[in-house]
VOGU-3710 file (C-alpha; in Angstrom, 3 decimals, decimal comma):
1> mksrpdeagh> 73,271/-82,599/-59,695  74,643/-83,202/-56,226  73,513/-85,053/-53,138  73,351/-83,661/-49,613  71,262/-84,353/-46,510  67,944/-82,542/-46,438  66,476/-80,904/-43,336  65,673/-84,322/-41,869  69,194/-85,566/-42,455  68,309/-87,755/-45,452
11> phqiaatatg> 70,324/-87,963/-48,636  68,423/-85,920/-51,204  69,198/-85,194/-54,833  69,602/-81,441/-55,371  69,355/-79,909/-58,835  72,409/-77,636/-58,750  71,146/-75,285/-61,483  67,626/-74,864/-60,074  66,606/-71,380/-58,959  63,584/-69,692/-57,424
21> llaefnragl> 60,549/-71,799/-56,574  61,962/-74,939/-58,190  65,070/-74,751/-56,019  63,015/-74,061/-52,880  60,687/-77,027/-53,433  63,614/-79,248/-54,444  65,565/-78,437/-51,280  62,463/-79,058/-49,152  62,102/-82,576/-50,581  58,821/-82,084/-52,443
31> ltaadvhvar> 60,536/-82,280/-55,821  63,351/-84,540/-56,957  66,122/-83,354/-59,224  64,466/-85,291/-62,054  61,176/-83,429/-61,534  63,048/-80,133/-61,732  64,977/-81,077/-64,870  61,838/-82,235/-66,711  60,006/-79,027/-65,794  62,912/-76,844/-66,896
41> rigalggeld> 63,229/-78,712/-70,178  59,495/-78,467/-70,936  59,594/-74,791/-70,031  62,603/-74,162/-72,251  61,072/-75,947/-75,247  57,842/-73,947/-74,846  59,543/-70,650/-74,096  57,909/-70,523/-70,643  59,927/-68,455/-68,143  57,249/-68,029/-65,453
51> eavqlavalv> 58,635/-69,847/-62,420  55,121/-70,483/-61,042  54,194/-72,302/-64,273  57,445/-74,262/-64,180  56,662/-75,225/-60,576  53,218/-76,478/-61,675  54,840/-78,584/-64,405  57,303/-80,078/-61,921  54,491/-80,887/-59,489  52,439/-82,547/-62,248
61> vrsvrhgsvv> 55,466/-84,696/-63,105  55,819/-85,498/-59,410  52,108/-86,419/-59,198  52,464/-88,896/-62,054  55,464/-90,406/-60,287  53,239/-90,897/-57,237  50,435/-92,455/-59,300  48,120/-89,481/-59,802  47,142/-88,472/-63,308  46,055/-84,899/-62,556
71> ldlataaeti> 47,165/-82,088/-60,209  44,643/-79,670/-58,730  46,419/-76,374/-58,169  43,649/-75,248/-55,806  44,471/-77,946/-53,247  48,144/-78,696/-53,991  49,467/-76,964/-50,873  47,238/-79,114/-48,632  47,657/-82,444/-50,417  51,359/-82,611/-51,350
81> svddeeedae> 53,915/-83,657/-48,754  57,608/-84,526/-48,683  58,632/-87,612/-50,628  59,323/-90,517/-48,290  58,849/-93,597/-50,420  62,486/-94,590/-50,088  63,545/-92,655/-47,017  62,771/-92,759/-43,348  61,198/-89,312/-43,158  59,609/-89,970/-39,802
91> aaeptvltwp> 61,621/-87,252/-38,065  61,201/-84,598/-40,769  60,419/-81,091/-39,582  57,630/-79,220/-41,380  58,970/-76,782/-43,975  57,330/-73,434/-44,751  57,144/-73,044/-48,521  56,164/-70,167/-50,774  53,115/-71,608/-52,489  51,609/-69,422/-55,236
101> epgewakrca> 48,115/-68,093/-54,523  45,854/-70,784/-56,083  43,585/-68,523/-58,129  46,411/-66,457/-59,579  48,487/-69,617/-60,105  45,728/-71,214/-62,176  45,371/-68,036/-64,295  49,098/-67,917/-65,013  49,103/-71,593/-66,021  45,984/-71,214/-68,191
111> asalvngplr> 47,637/-68,313/-70,041  50,798/-70,338/-70,713  51,694/-71,489/-74,196  52,381/-74,898/-72,649  48,636/-75,558/-72,294  47,341/-77,365/-75,396  50,943/-78,358/-75,967  52,621/-80,611/-73,384  49,935/-79,688/-70,823  46,130/-79,803/-70,640
121> mtgsrlwlar> 44,033/-77,826/-68,182  40,437/-77,668/-66,943  39,674/-75,105/-64,265  42,458/-75,464/-61,704  43,290/-79,045/-62,724  46,418/-79,745/-64,749  47,461/-82,829/-66,743  50,424/-83,876/-68,818  48,992/-84,155/-72,321  49,865/-87,837/-72,605
131> yweqeqavaa> 47,685/-88,803/-69,632  44,871/-86,436/-70,590  44,660/-88,175/-73,960  44,862/-91,630/-72,397  42,007/-90,839/-70,008  39,920/-89,600/-72,904  40,698/-92,738/-74,921  39,937/-95,144/-72,052  36,651/-93,433/-71,188  35,564/-93,296/-74,843
141> elllraasrp> 36,404/-96,967/-75,440  34,634/-98,151/-72,286  31,497/-96,122/-72,932  31,384/-97,176/-76,580  31,633/-100,841/-75,648  29,016/-100,430/-72,943  26,549/-98,607/-75,177  25,116/-101,876/-76,525  24,758/-105,450/-75,278  26,049/-108,561/-77,076
151> ddldetvlsa> 23,314/-110,386/-78,964  25,097/-113,710/-79,340  23,474/-115,621/-76,438  20,174/-117,472/-76,236  18,724/-116,165/-72,979  16,762/-119,349/-72,306  19,894/-121,475/-72,572  21,824/-118,946/-70,473  19,192/-118,984/-67,726  19,222/-122,785/-67,572
161> glnrlfpetq> 23,018/-122,767/-67,430  23,048/-120,241/-64,589  20,653/-122,398/-62,570  22,723/-125,498/-63,285  26,076/-123,989/-62,374  24,904/-121,918/-59,381  22,207/-124,089/-57,787  22,677/-123,045/-54,150  21,046/-119,855/-52,919  24,206/-118,865/-51,025
171> yadqqlaaav> 25,898/-118,403/-54,415  23,279/-115,980/-55,717  25,882/-113,193/-55,829  28,130/-115,246/-58,103  25,202/-116,205/-60,301  24,244/-112,570/-60,728  27,828/-111,567/-61,429  28,178/-114,265/-64,090  24,962/-113,072/-65,721  26,187/-109,467/-65,718
181> calsrvsvla> 29,458/-110,484/-67,379  27,719/-112,680/-69,934  25,289/-109,926/-70,956  27,885/-107,129/-71,108  30,539/-106,244/-73,628  32,594/-104,739/-70,829  32,125/-105,645/-67,164  33,865/-105,555/-63,803  33,901/-108,409/-61,300  35,143/-106,958/-58,016
191> ggpgtgkttt> 35,700/-108,497/-54,609  38,258/-109,272/-51,953  40,227/-112,505/-51,477  38,104/-115,608/-51,111  34,871/-114,065/-52,393  34,670/-116,462/-55,332  35,825/-114,366/-58,270  37,724/-117,200/-59,970  34,910/-119,693/-59,355  32,543/-117,247/-61,012
201> vsrllallre> 34,899/-116,876/-63,980  35,281/-120,617/-64,600  31,513/-121,033/-64,630  31,123/-118,002/-66,850  33,522/-119,560/-69,358  31,462/-122,758/-69,317  28,308/-120,712/-69,980  29,865/-118,948/-72,954  31,420/-122,113/-74,401  28,086/-123,923/-74,049
211> qhpeyriala> 26,646/-121,697/-76,760  29,891/-120,876/-78,588  32,435/-123,732/-78,411  34,551/-121,870/-80,960  35,127/-118,833/-78,777  38,776/-117,954/-78,258  39,414/-116,899/-74,670  42,433/-115,061/-73,237  43,318/-114,966/-69,554  45,792/-112,295/-68,492
221> aptgkaaarl> 47,183/-110,470/-65,460  49,679/-107,638/-64,966  52,447/-109,861/-63,539  53,753/-113,332/-64,190  52,997/-114,461/-60,636  49,413/-113,180/-60,866  48,964/-114,864/-64,256  50,185/-118,170/-62,835  47,797/-117,894/-59,894  44,918/-117,097/-62,251
231> heavrsstad> 45,657/-120,119/-64,429  45,946/-122,454/-61,462  42,799/-121,086/-59,818  40,725/-121,451/-62,988  42,073/-124,971/-63,528  41,234/-125,968/-59,952  37,740/-124,484/-59,988  37,014/-126,088/-63,351  37,479/-129,485/-61,692  34,358/-128,793/-59,590
241> lpvedqsrld> 32,110/-128,276/-62,605  29,596/-130,850/-63,845  31,215/-133,275/-66,295  29,451/-131,789/-69,321  30,757/-128,336/-68,442  34,259/-129,616/-67,758  34,336/-131,013/-71,267  33,603/-127,548/-72,652  36,796/-126,299/-71,023  39,031/-129,249/-71,853
251> eeptattlhr> 41,259/-126,881/-73,799  41,397/-124,294/-71,066  43,135/-121,041/-71,963  46,604/-120,449/-70,551  47,001/-117,265/-68,551  49,766/-114,877/-69,518  50,944/-111,403/-68,664  49,249/-108,441/-70,293  52,540/-107,384/-71,843  53,013/-110,786/-73,447
261> llgwrpdars> 49,352/-110,883/-74,542  49,680/-107,525/-76,280  53,025/-108,458/-77,788  56,044/-106,793/-76,241  58,193/-104,786/-78,640  61,862/-104,271/-77,746  61,878/-100,975/-79,686  58,999/-99,350/-77,770  58,430/-98,880/-74,034  54,646/-98,430/-74,059
271> rfrhdrnnrl> 53,591/-99,650/-77,507  52,821/-103,234/-78,461  52,516/-105,463/-81,493  48,743/-105,606/-81,047  47,018/-102,241/-81,402  44,041/-100,746/-83,254  45,635/-101,783/-86,559  46,406/-105,337/-85,411  43,658/-106,431/-83,024  43,835/-109,310/-80,578
281> pfevvivdes> 42,194/-112,476/-82,004  39,905/-113,235/-79,054  36,177/-113,172/-78,406  36,668/-112,996/-74,619  39,501/-111,324/-72,697  39,634/-111,704/-68,902  42,099/-109,618/-66,892  42,735/-110,548/-63,248  44,348/-108,286/-60,624  43,030/-105,297/-62,563
291> smvsltlmar> 43,792/-102,932/-59,689  47,428/-103,246/-60,795  46,705/-102,149/-64,376  47,909/-98,619/-65,067  46,082/-96,054/-67,171  48,631/-96,436/-69,978  48,374/-100,228/-70,082  44,559/-100,105/-69,996  44,581/-97,678/-72,927  46,783/-100,047/-74,917
301> llealrpatr> 44,592/-103,044/-74,078  41,340/-101,335/-75,062  42,664/-100,129/-78,387  43,816/-103,687/-79,214  40,412/-105,320/-78,606  38,003/-106,084/-81,407  34,726/-104,133/-81,163  32,721/-107,281/-80,346  35,169/-108,725/-77,785  33,911/-109,180/-74,247
311> liligdpdql> 36,268/-107,587/-71,709  35,947/-108,767/-68,102  38,060/-106,970/-65,498  38,561/-108,834/-62,215  40,120/-107,382/-59,125  39,978/-105,991/-55,637  39,479/-102,207/-55,734  40,522/-101,921/-52,082  44,084/-103,009/-52,861  46,911/-100,703/-53,821
321> asveagavlg> 46,562/-99,291/-57,308  49,171/-99,756/-60,026  52,751/-98,669/-59,493  52,396/-96,447/-62,551  49,877/-93,630/-62,904  46,144/-94,274/-62,758  43,547/-96,115/-60,707  41,327/-97,536/-63,416  39,639/-100,330/-61,464  38,923/-98,054/-58,514
331> dlvdrtrlnh> 37,447/-95,446/-60,845  35,216/-98,022/-62,515  33,921/-99,540/-59,295  33,488/-96,233/-57,504  31,336/-94,135/-59,792  31,055/-95,672/-63,208  28,110/-95,822/-65,530  29,251/-98,600/-67,782  25,903/-99,332/-69,419  23,789/-96,534/-70,830
341> rtedfaaala> 20,864/-98,807/-71,681  19,919/-99,341/-68,055  16,311/-100,435/-68,548  17,186/-102,824/-71,362  20,057/-104,300/-69,357  17,962/-104,725/-66,207  15,222/-106,402/-68,215  17,700/-108,867/-69,717  19,041/-109,704/-66,268  15,530/-110,268/-64,962
351> rvvpagatst> 14,912/-112,786/-67,747  17,979/-114,933/-67,012  18,292/-114,898/-63,205  15,699/-115,666/-60,516  13,308/-112,946/-59,426  14,698/-110,741/-56,686  18,330/-111,477/-57,444  18,777/-108,489/-59,749  18,325/-105,719/-57,221  20,664/-102,800/-57,855
361> tagdtptarf> 20,723/-101,694/-54,221  23,578/-102,917/-52,054  21,411/-103,651/-49,033  18,827/-105,716/-50,901  21,053/-108,780/-51,108  23,424/-109,926/-48,376  26,392/-110,768/-50,577  26,201/-108,820/-53,825  26,128/-105,360/-55,261  25,319/-104,704/-58,876
371> rngvstllat> 25,437/-101,463/-60,786  25,302/-101,444/-64,587  28,154/-103,746/-65,516  29,902/-103,755/-62,133  29,385/-106,666/-59,738  30,944/-106,780/-56,285  31,206/-110,056/-54,377  31,234/-109,536/-50,623  30,859/-112,957/-48,961  34,260/-114,374/-47,998
381> rrfaaggdia> 34,439/-118,124/-48,533  38,146/-118,736/-47,967  40,785/-118,169/-45,261  42,151/-120,622/-42,797  41,845/-120,503/-39,008  38,222/-119,496/-38,689  38,232/-116,464/-40,928  40,078/-114,080/-38,585  42,271/-112,864/-41,439  39,110/-112,082/-43,372
391> alaaairdge> 37,671/-110,295/-40,322  40,829/-108,190/-40,012  40,841/-107,394/-43,730  37,156/-106,397/-43,613  37,746/-104,066/-40,669  40,628/-102,404/-42,511  38,617/-102,136/-45,738  35,681/-100,579/-43,884  37,883/-98,064/-42,077  37,075/-99,411/-38,593
401> adralsvlhs> 40,270/-99,178/-36,550  38,738/-100,279/-33,238  37,364/-103,425/-34,848  40,740/-104,204/-36,438  42,544/-103,788/-33,115  39,963/-106,007/-31,454  40,696/-108,774/-33,957  44,451/-108,361/-33,499  44,119/-108,562/-29,708  41,660/-111,469/-29,772
411> gssavdfiel> 44,261/-114,168/-29,164  43,449/-115,778/-32,510  45,890/-118,312/-33,892  45,542/-116,643/-37,308  46,536/-113,064/-36,402  48,805/-111,378/-33,891  50,106/-107,901/-33,175  53,609/-106,992/-32,018  53,177/-103,471/-30,683  56,170/-101,288/-31,291
421> adderptpaq> 56,286/-97,495/-30,975  57,182/-95,624/-34,159  60,553/-94,547/-32,764  61,236/-97,787/-30,888  63,666/-100,510/-31,882  62,341/-104,055/-31,356  63,766/-106,118/-28,534  65,092/-109,648/-29,121  61,931/-111,015/-27,468  59,726/-109,040/-29,834
431> lepvrsqirs> 61,751/-110,191/-32,816  61,742/-113,865/-31,857  58,422/-114,834/-33,550  59,580/-113,269/-36,814  63,077/-114,701/-36,478  61,691/-118,175/-35,796  59,422/-118,085/-38,848  62,149/-116,817/-41,158  64,582/-119,483/-39,950  61,967/-122,232/-40,322
441> saaqvmaaaa> 61,043/-121,415/-43,915  64,704/-120,819/-44,825  65,622/-124,260/-43,475  63,262/-125,900/-45,982  64,520/-123,737/-48,825  68,200/-124,404/-48,095  67,782/-128,167/-47,646  65,662/-128,571/-50,767  67,948/-126,378/-52,862  71,044/-128,314/-51,807
451> agdrvaalag> 69,272/-131,557/-52,744  68,165/-130,143/-56,097  64,458/-130,419/-55,182  63,096/-127,462/-57,141  59,458/-127,873/-56,177  60,178/-128,096/-52,444  62,586/-125,155/-52,576  59,953/-122,930/-54,176  57,292/-124,178/-51,767  59,528/-123,236/-48,846
461> leqhrllcth> 59,905/-119,756/-50,287  56,137/-119,263/-50,141  55,786/-120,335/-46,499  56,487/-116,877/-45,114  57,050/-113,384/-46,474  58,268/-110,288/-44,655  56,563/-107,200/-46,105  57,690/-103,592/-45,685  56,235/-100,320/-46,894  59,519/-98,465/-47,322
471> rrgprgvqvw> 62,607/-99,572/-49,133  64,999/-97,809/-46,777  64,957/-96,644/-43,186  64,490/-98,572/-39,907  61,287/-100,221/-41,155  62,484/-100,658/-44,728  63,314/-103,615/-46,950  67,051/-102,941/-46,898  67,435/-103,031/-43,108  65,153/-106,003/-42,567
481> sdlsagwife> 66,676/-107,960/-45,439  70,081/-107,628/-43,784  68,597/-108,660/-40,446  66,846/-111,694/-41,968  69,928/-112,776/-43,882  71,931/-112,668/-40,654  69,430/-114,942/-38,922  69,496/-117,411/-41,805  73,283/-117,516/-42,080  73,561/-118,250/-38,350
491> dhpvvprsdg> 71,918/-121,602/-39,076  73,189/-122,087/-42,622  76,663/-120,622/-43,185  77,275/-120,370/-46,910  80,328/-119,885/-49,067  79,131/-118,164/-52,243  80,777/-118,828/-55,584  82,863/-116,106/-57,213  79,687/-114,659/-58,748  78,067/-114,440/-55,300
501> ryagepllvt> 75,533/-117,227/-55,918  74,868/-120,178/-53,630  72,322/-123,001/-53,369  69,308/-121,748/-51,448  69,700/-118,075/-52,386  66,195/-116,568/-52,708  65,767/-114,240/-55,692  63,481/-111,345/-56,536  63,180/-110,024/-60,092  63,168/-106,221/-60,011
511> tndyesglyn> 62,481/-105,329/-63,654  60,640/-106,989/-66,529  62,903/-109,201/-68,633  60,893/-110,279/-71,659  63,689/-112,305/-73,228  63,963/-114,621/-70,228  60,220/-114,479/-69,515  60,708/-113,068/-66,011  58,738/-110,114/-64,688  59,050/-107,569/-61,918
521> gdtgvvvatg> 58,006/-109,267/-58,684  58,716/-112,848/-59,784  60,461/-114,895/-57,103  62,792/-117,851/-57,360  65,589/-119,849/-55,764  69,082/-120,906/-56,768  69,254/-124,719/-56,605  71,953/-127,316/-57,129  71,934/-129,512/-60,226  72,971/-133,116/-60,485
531> dgalisvfgr> 76,401/-132,238/-61,868  77,275/-129,887/-59,027  76,390/-126,712/-60,913  73,745/-124,155/-59,943  70,622/-122,962/-61,720  67,822/-120,595/-60,779  64,194/-121,733/-60,796  61,060/-119,587/-60,620  57,533/-120,508/-59,608  54,570/-119,770/-61,820
541> ggdpipvpla> 52,199/-122,572/-60,863  52,819/-125,958/-62,416  56,407/-126,989/-63,054  59,232/-124,670/-61,930  60,721/-122,510/-64,679  64,524/-122,994/-64,925  66,657/-120,008/-65,917  70,451/-120,308/-66,257  72,217/-117,943/-63,867  74,026/-116,297/-66,765
551> rlgavrplya> 70,681/-115,244/-68,250  69,376/-113,575/-65,123  68,712/-109,880/-65,529  67,953/-107,498/-62,661  67,536/-109,656/-59,556  68,378/-109,198/-55,887  68,364/-111,526/-52,866  64,856/-111,898/-51,464  64,606/-111,705/-47,694  61,944/-108,994/-47,532
561> mtvhrsqgsq> 59,918/-107,141/-50,149  57,678/-104,109/-50,462  53,922/-104,503/-50,159  53,571/-103,162/-53,699  55,738/-105,948/-55,114  53,747/-108,578/-53,214  50,548/-107,857/-55,152  49,313/-110,810/-57,143  50,976/-113,244/-54,710  49,797/-115,343/-51,766
571> fdrvsvllpa> 51,858/-116,744/-48,894  51,058/-119,104/-46,057  52,216/-116,610/-43,429  52,932/-112,888/-43,643  54,716/-110,487/-41,292  53,880/-106,836/-41,977  56,102/-103,973/-40,805  53,990/-100,861/-40,393  55,635/-97,538/-41,240  55,452/-94,650/-38,791
581> assslctret> 52,106/-92,906/-38,556  53,722/-89,812/-40,105  54,649/-91,680/-43,308  52,677/-90,819/-46,417  52,725/-94,539/-47,236  50,844/-95,398/-44,049  47,510/-95,921/-45,814  44,483/-98,185/-45,715  45,242/-99,713/-49,114  48,812/-100,559/-48,116
591> lytavtrarq> 47,747/-102,344/-44,939  44,804/-104,101/-46,611  47,000/-105,349/-49,458  49,622/-106,680/-47,027  47,109/-108,465/-44,795  45,296/-110,107/-47,706  48,498/-111,715/-49,004  48,256/-114,314/-46,206  46,442/-117,648/-46,350  46,976/-118,886/-42,788
601> hvrvigssda> 48,544/-116,264/-40,536  49,217/-112,508/-40,364  51,596/-110,806/-37,947  51,421/-107,000/-37,799  54,430/-105,178/-36,319  54,109/-101,505/-35,410  52,314/-98,990/-33,243  48,597/-98,758/-32,540  48,846/-95,147/-33,696  50,263/-96,212/-37,066
611> lrtailrpaa> 47,604/-98,899/-37,407  44,804/-96,430/-36,695  46,302/-93,856/-39,030  46,612/-96,358/-41,855  43,048/-97,607/-41,491  41,619/-94,084/-41,375  43,735/-92,727/-44,247  42,721/-93,892/-47,729  45,400/-93,435/-50,376  44,886/-90,269/-52,381
621> ratglrqrll> 45,279/-90,824/-56,125  43,858/-88,103/-58,343  42,420/-88,978/-61,743  39,912/-87,529/-64,150  38,541/-90,857/-65,413  35,577/-91,025/-63,025  34,196/-87,721/-64,221  34,725/-88,658/-67,862  32,787/-91,891/-67,375  29,919/-90,024/-65,752
631> g> 29,712/-87,648/-68,706
//
């Protein structure tokens, strides 16, 4: 394998031994060397010499790398573009490739011995066998759990509890959602930031504990930061409950990561201590930030649940999906049929919630949608500065670019827009608002870290976050991290120790480290100790978590981060660097996720063209789960 610039002048890994179609697609940047090597190895093991079939295998591997579970050969030529997740491919010239004729291509793949071996195929759609089987398992488990309702609740007591805990009519959507979750063995509670998902969950837990004080409840999320936020949010919302209901949650469950809940095994990458032969010991399992849960992780969770366990998936389906393959939450919210016994389920809802609140049509209630086990909260009840962040997020979510631009140009104190052409470098005047914010938050971090104030240092880290879509290139994390570090060191010159560490250094964990309890996306700060030494501390809600520097695994200095890594986190202020309009990562979900990380202020930096393109371009992630759920 060797590296040379591709047609756009970007370093690109070339598979030196590739020939034919694989070499052509590799040189053009559609396939990486790893894609080519996997395809050649699978072909060799299965005795498959047809280069068109090997190309299909490589493209399926590529699709999984980009988050899709299935590749449709009929539309591949129109839907696959040059990789640019880590490169600035904005200047790339279009490449003419020799795509196989779709119909003939599908026939050649269907006739291959690889199908029903490492591959699965339906029509023109192709899967790696592993993901085909996982989709089948997830769909079967969900439909089996949804086929019958729990019979462990007294409906009269439940109805009284719903009226007690949701007395105001403006919370009718939350009341309905809580009823749906209580009456379902598997349910989805969807909604954007500030719509009241956690408030609904805390009241739901009180409802269940009212009738079953013995119920064991697990709270989980895909990342440590998201788990900490879930725990803190449930704890805070529990404080607003009536005293009798607070007492039912005195021993509130502690949120953890899904990997820790399932029981991480050092000898297996995707298998856990809890599985179908060693089930989780809980009556209720609640998973927050479910949009980040991959197909593989969802399959492992479902197989580890007891048949009678309630599973409640919480999340925002409009956010970016998981880094790994699959879009389970989006599939469930979009077209699912979670409950086969529709009439029975509707009748039960009608008995426990007020008349008129159980409509299944989106327009019948102003703030709720309900469809057989899926509830969507729409009314935004949180966001500082008059709700302009919420207005911007709603415009992005709804695909209305003109409305989003109107909000950005409104002069609001909560949002602003630094317009910058895709090929334009920012001027010092344009950079000043970002520079000022970065210097201000860094000043708190550096002062607190030098004084050994762990809480204040971590709080300063959350004041502002610079978010990028790409890792490299003019709008990427690498360039803007260097720029930010330069601004900070102008004010706070540092002399690092021999290991490169210094008090005030912000840290980002880049891989899961189960031994130290740190997870990809966790953030922390190096702080001074009383004896003049240094230690790293990480925020998870509650007290800071200290980790000796010698025990740190894969970490890097945190001055900017990708939007993907920011999921599950919230910051006071966010600056978002839009990619060029030509970037495949310029999507609605990317922009929506970035904007909704902010509590108080959002600054968008980029071109109007890129903004419009992102809002009008939903991320394409191909799966087969929706069709399996529909039967």
